[in-house]
N, C-alpha and C positions, 0 to 999 in steps of 0.2 A: 079435794076441793076445800074442805073445812080446815085442813092443816095450813093451806096457803093463807087464808084469812086470819088465822090465829097468829101466824108468823108475822104478817104485816102489822097487826095490831101491837105485837110485842116490840117490833123494831121501829115503829113510827115515832116521830119526835115532835116536840113543840118548838116552833121557831121564835126566837127572841131577837129583835133588832134594836141596836142602840146607836146613837150618834156620839162619837168621842172627838175631843179637840185634837187637832194636828199639833204635834210638838216639834216636828222637824220637817223642813222642806229642802230637798236637795235638787238643784237644777240638773237636768239630764242634757248633756251637750253632745254635739256631733261635729267632726271637722268638716268644713265647707271650703272648697278651693275655687277661687275665681281668677280669671285672666285679666290682668291690668296692663294698660298701655303705659310704658315707661319712657318713651322717646321714639326716635327713628334712626335708621341706619341708611346712609346715602352712599351711592357708588356711581362711577362713570360707566356708561353703556354706549355701544355703537348701534345706531339704527339705520336701516336701509330706506331710501326714499326714491321715488320716481320723479324725475324733473325733465323738462324739455332739453333735448340734446343741444350742446353749444357748438357743434361742428357744422351746423347749417349756416350758410352765408346769408341768404335772403329768403326767408320763409314766405314773403308776401308776393314774390314775383311769379309769373306764369312760367312753368318749366315744361320739359318734354313730357313728363308724366301727366300733366294737365291736358296737353294736346292729345295724348293717347287716350285718356279717359273720355274726352269729347268725341273722338272718332268712334270709340266703342259704343258710346251712348247714342250717336246718330245711327249706327248700324242696328242697334237693338230697336230704336224708334222706328226704323224703316220697316221692321217686321210687324208693326202694329198699325191698325187702321187702314182706310182707303181714301183716296182723293185728298181733300184738304186736311182731313184727320191725320193722314200719314205725314204730311208736312209739319203739322203741329207736333206730332209725336217725335219727329226727327229733332226739332228744335229743343223740345223739353228733354229728350234723351241726351242730346249733346251737352246742354247746360248741366244736367244732373251728373253725367259722367265726368265733366270737367271739375265740378264742385267736389265730388267724391274723391277724385284723384288728388286734388289740392289739399283736402282735409287729411287724407291719409299721410301725406308728406309732412304736414304740420303737426301730426300727432305722434311723431317718433319720440319715445321717451327713453331716457337713459337712467341707469341706477347710479345713485350717489350715496355716500355714507357720511354721517355726522355724529359727533359725540354729544350725548345728553346726560344730565344728572338725574338719576332716579332715586327715590327714597321709599323705603318700606318701613312700616311701623314695627317697633320692637316691643315685645310683651314679656311680662314676668308673671309668675303664678304666686298668689298670696293665699295662705290657708288660715282661716279663722275658725274658732269654735263658736257654733251658734246653739242657742237653747232650743231643744225640740220638745221638751216636756218637763215634768216635775215628779219627783218621788216624794210622796206625802207620807209621813210616818207618825205613829202614835203608840202609846203603851196601853195594852188592854189585858187585864188580869195577869200582869207580870210578863207578858210577851210583847215583843215589838211587832206591830202590824203596819205594813206599807202597801200603798197603791200608787201606780204610775198613771198620771193624767197629763193632758196638754196644758192645763191651767193649774195654778196652785189652789189647794183646797184649805178651808178653815176647819172642816169637820170630815171625819170618815164614818161611813155607815157600816157598822160591824153586825153581821148576822151570826147568831149562835144557835145551834140546833141541840136541843136537850133530848136525849133518848131515854125512853122509859122501857125497862125490861120486865 
Protein backbone atom coordinates (compact mmCIF):
# COMPACT_ATOMS: atom_id res chain seq x y z
CA UNK A 1 0.00 0.00 0.00
CA UNK A 2 2.86 2.40 0.77
CA UNK A 3 4.44 1.65 -2.61
CA UNK A 4 1.31 2.75 -4.48
CA UNK A 5 1.22 6.11 -2.72
CA UNK A 6 4.90 6.66 -3.41
CA UNK A 7 4.50 5.83 -7.12
CA UNK A 8 1.56 8.21 -7.39
CA UNK A 9 3.50 11.02 -5.80
CA UNK A 10 6.47 10.47 -8.12
CA UNK A 11 4.30 10.34 -11.32
CA UNK A 12 1.87 13.13 -10.52
CA UNK A 13 2.32 16.34 -12.38
CA UNK A 14 1.54 19.99 -12.30
CA UNK A 15 -0.97 21.19 -14.90
CA UNK A 16 -0.15 24.43 -16.68
CA UNK A 17 -2.77 25.97 -19.01
CA UNK A 18 -2.10 28.77 -21.51
CA UNK A 19 -4.08 30.66 -24.13
CA UNK A 20 -2.24 31.00 -27.45
CA UNK A 21 -3.28 32.99 -30.51
CA UNK A 22 -4.55 31.06 -33.50
CA UNK A 23 -2.29 31.67 -36.50
CA UNK A 24 -4.14 29.63 -39.12
CA UNK A 25 -7.82 28.79 -39.69
CA UNK A 26 -8.68 26.21 -42.33
CA UNK A 27 -12.33 25.73 -43.32
CA UNK A 28 -13.41 22.07 -43.13
CA UNK A 29 -15.82 21.37 -46.00
CA UNK A 30 -18.04 18.48 -46.99
CA UNK A 31 -19.77 17.85 -50.34
CA UNK A 32 -23.55 18.39 -50.23
CA UNK A 33 -25.76 17.25 -53.12
CA UNK A 34 -29.19 18.77 -53.78
CA UNK A 35 -31.94 17.99 -56.28
CA UNK A 36 -32.75 21.02 -58.46
CA UNK A 37 -35.69 21.35 -60.88
CA UNK A 38 -34.32 22.27 -64.32
CA UNK A 39 -37.49 22.17 -66.41
CA UNK A 40 -40.08 19.67 -67.51
CA UNK A 41 -40.53 16.88 -70.01
CA UNK A 42 -43.90 16.68 -71.81
CA UNK A 43 -45.38 13.76 -73.73
CA UNK A 44 -48.65 12.62 -75.30
CA UNK A 45 -50.70 10.00 -73.42
CA UNK A 46 -53.98 8.22 -74.09
CA UNK A 47 -56.55 8.19 -71.28
CA UNK A 48 -59.73 6.13 -70.95
CA UNK A 49 -63.03 7.84 -70.08
CA UNK A 50 -66.59 6.66 -69.52
CA UNK A 51 -69.21 8.66 -71.45
CA UNK A 52 -72.92 8.10 -72.18
CA UNK A 53 -73.30 5.78 -75.16
CA UNK A 54 -74.19 7.45 -78.47
CA UNK A 55 -76.11 4.48 -79.91
CA UNK A 56 -79.31 5.21 -77.92
CA UNK A 57 -81.91 6.93 -80.05
CA UNK A 58 -84.19 8.45 -77.41
CA UNK A 59 -83.23 8.16 -73.76
CA UNK A 60 -86.24 10.19 -72.58
CA UNK A 61 -89.05 8.00 -73.93
CA UNK A 62 -90.83 5.22 -72.10
CA UNK A 63 -89.71 1.84 -73.35
CA UNK A 64 -90.54 -1.80 -72.77
CA UNK A 65 -87.98 -1.93 -69.95
CA UNK A 66 -89.86 0.85 -68.10
CA UNK A 67 -93.16 -1.06 -68.44
CA UNK A 68 -91.53 -4.28 -67.20
CA UNK A 69 -90.07 -2.39 -64.24
CA UNK A 70 -93.51 -0.96 -63.40
CA UNK A 71 -95.14 -4.44 -63.53
CA UNK A 72 -92.47 -5.92 -61.27
CA UNK A 73 -92.87 -2.97 -58.88
CA UNK A 74 -96.67 -3.52 -58.70
CA UNK A 75 -96.13 -7.26 -58.04
CA UNK A 76 -93.72 -6.49 -55.20
CA UNK A 77 -96.08 -3.81 -53.82
CA UNK A 78 -98.94 -6.33 -53.85
CA UNK A 79 -97.03 -8.44 -51.32
CA UNK A 80 -96.88 -5.54 -48.84
CA UNK A 81 -99.69 -4.26 -46.60
CA UNK A 82 -103.45 -4.94 -46.37
CA UNK A 83 -106.51 -3.08 -47.58
CA UNK A 84 -105.85 0.49 -48.71
CA UNK A 85 -102.18 0.08 -47.69
CA UNK A 86 -101.81 -2.66 -50.28
CA UNK A 87 -103.21 -0.35 -53.01
CA UNK A 88 -100.78 2.42 -52.00
CA UNK A 89 -97.92 -0.10 -51.97
CA UNK A 90 -98.83 -1.22 -55.54
CA UNK A 91 -98.80 2.37 -56.82
CA UNK A 92 -95.53 3.21 -55.09
CA UNK A 93 -93.96 -0.08 -56.24
CA UNK A 94 -95.07 0.47 -59.85
CA UNK A 95 -93.70 4.02 -59.94
CA UNK A 96 -90.47 2.94 -58.25
CA UNK A 97 -89.96 0.01 -60.64
CA UNK A 98 -90.62 2.20 -63.70
CA UNK A 99 -88.20 4.86 -62.45
CA UNK A 100 -85.44 2.31 -61.66
CA UNK A 101 -85.77 0.64 -65.09
CA UNK A 102 -85.72 3.99 -66.91
CA UNK A 103 -82.62 5.13 -64.96
CA UNK A 104 -80.70 1.91 -65.65
CA UNK A 105 -81.34 2.40 -69.37
CA UNK A 106 -80.10 6.00 -69.20
CA UNK A 107 -76.96 5.10 -67.27
CA UNK A 108 -75.36 2.91 -69.94
CA UNK A 109 -71.80 4.15 -70.24
CA UNK A 110 -69.29 3.45 -72.98
CA UNK A 111 -65.49 3.65 -72.95
CA UNK A 112 -63.80 6.26 -75.06
CA UNK A 113 -60.16 7.25 -75.44
CA UNK A 114 -58.61 10.66 -75.92
CA UNK A 115 -55.11 12.03 -76.16
CA UNK A 116 -53.81 14.41 -73.49
CA UNK A 117 -50.49 16.14 -72.96
CA UNK A 118 -48.84 15.30 -69.63
CA UNK A 119 -45.71 16.90 -68.21
CA UNK A 120 -43.29 15.65 -65.59
CA UNK A 121 -40.70 17.81 -63.82
CA UNK A 122 -37.09 17.22 -64.83
CA UNK A 123 -34.41 17.32 -62.12
CA UNK A 124 -30.65 17.57 -61.99
CA UNK A 125 -28.29 17.01 -59.06
CA UNK A 126 -25.92 19.79 -58.00
CA UNK A 127 -23.05 19.18 -55.58
CA UNK A 128 -21.60 22.04 -53.53
CA UNK A 129 -18.98 22.08 -50.80
CA UNK A 130 -20.37 23.45 -47.55
CA UNK A 131 -18.34 24.50 -44.50
CA UNK A 132 -19.00 22.18 -41.53
CA UNK A 133 -16.28 23.50 -39.21
CA UNK A 134 -12.84 25.00 -38.85
CA UNK A 135 -9.38 23.65 -38.12
CA UNK A 136 -7.75 26.22 -35.82
CA UNK A 137 -3.95 25.95 -35.61
CA UNK A 138 -1.21 27.71 -33.61
CA UNK A 139 2.47 27.19 -32.81
CA UNK A 140 3.31 26.16 -29.24
CA UNK A 141 6.94 25.53 -28.21
CA UNK A 142 7.99 24.73 -31.77
CA UNK A 143 5.08 22.37 -32.44
CA UNK A 144 1.96 22.94 -34.49
CA UNK A 145 -1.17 22.47 -32.35
CA UNK A 146 -4.61 22.22 -33.99
CA UNK A 147 -8.20 21.85 -32.80
CA UNK A 148 -11.35 21.38 -34.93
CA UNK A 149 -14.46 23.36 -33.93
CA UNK A 150 -17.75 24.42 -35.50
CA UNK A 151 -16.84 28.12 -35.32
CA UNK A 152 -13.44 29.78 -35.92
CA UNK A 153 -11.43 30.54 -32.75
CA UNK A 154 -9.10 33.43 -31.90
CA UNK A 155 -7.27 31.56 -29.13
CA UNK A 156 -6.49 27.94 -28.27
CA UNK A 157 -6.40 26.73 -24.69
CA UNK A 158 -3.27 24.57 -24.39
CA UNK A 159 -2.88 22.42 -21.30
CA UNK A 160 0.59 21.20 -20.43
CA UNK A 161 1.34 18.58 -17.78
CA UNK A 162 4.70 18.79 -16.08
CA UNK A 163 5.82 15.55 -14.46
CA UNK A 164 8.00 15.49 -11.40
CA UNK A 165 10.03 12.29 -10.92
